[in-house]
N, C-alpha and C positions, 0 to 999 in steps of 0.2 A: 562186300562181301567185310563186313564191321573187323576192327581193330579192335574195339574190344569188347569185354566180355560180355556175358548180358546179365551180371553182377556186377560188377560197372556201372551197366547201364540203368539196371536198378538205381541203381546208387543214388545216381547223377541224375537217375530223376524225382527221389524222393528228395533228394537234396534240391531241385527247383523247388515243388513244391511246398518245404520249411520256408526257404525263402521269400517265399510270396508271402507266407504269413507272416516273418518279423520277428522271427523269433528264430535266436542263435542252439546249435544241437543239442547244451548242457541245461537246458529249459523245456527243450519236444521232448529229447530223451526221462529228463524227468518228468513232465507232463504223462506221458507211457508207461511208468514205468519200470525200462530200460535200462540199463547201467551206461551210465555218457563215454564208456570207451569202449563201450560195443557197437554202441552209435552207431559215435563214428568212426569204427572200422565200419559200416550198411554202405554210408555213405559213400568211404574212396572204394568204396568194391571190395573191400578184403576180406567180408562176413557172406558164406550162405544162409539162406532166411530161409527158416522155414514159414511154410504156412501161416500157422499160428502168428509168427511176429510181421511177415507181411500185412495177417487180417489188422493187426493190431495200430503197424503206423499209420496203417493208411487209412485206421479212425481215426489214429490223431489229428491226420493232413485235413481231416474231412471227404474225403474222396475213396474212390469206390479201390480196388486190386485193379481191377479194370484199366481202370484211367491213369493206374501206374505201371501198364504192363505197355499199353496205348505210346506212354512218351517216356518212356523204355522204347521201346521202339525209332520216337524219334530222336536217339541219342544214341545211335547209330556215326 
């Protein structure tokens, strides 16, 4: 059983892919048209993402939503 919530797992997975791109949170948020404070909350697992925002983030990261959830599953 995981000690992290799904929101936290997804946030960590998103951070993993963003850091792999060597891009700051602020730059990435700007590139996908998302407010940097909201995006920071996503990575910290504070925001409950809609499917539309998951798709937006995944597209910006150059990965599929399925890849995000697969990576999130590893973050248990």
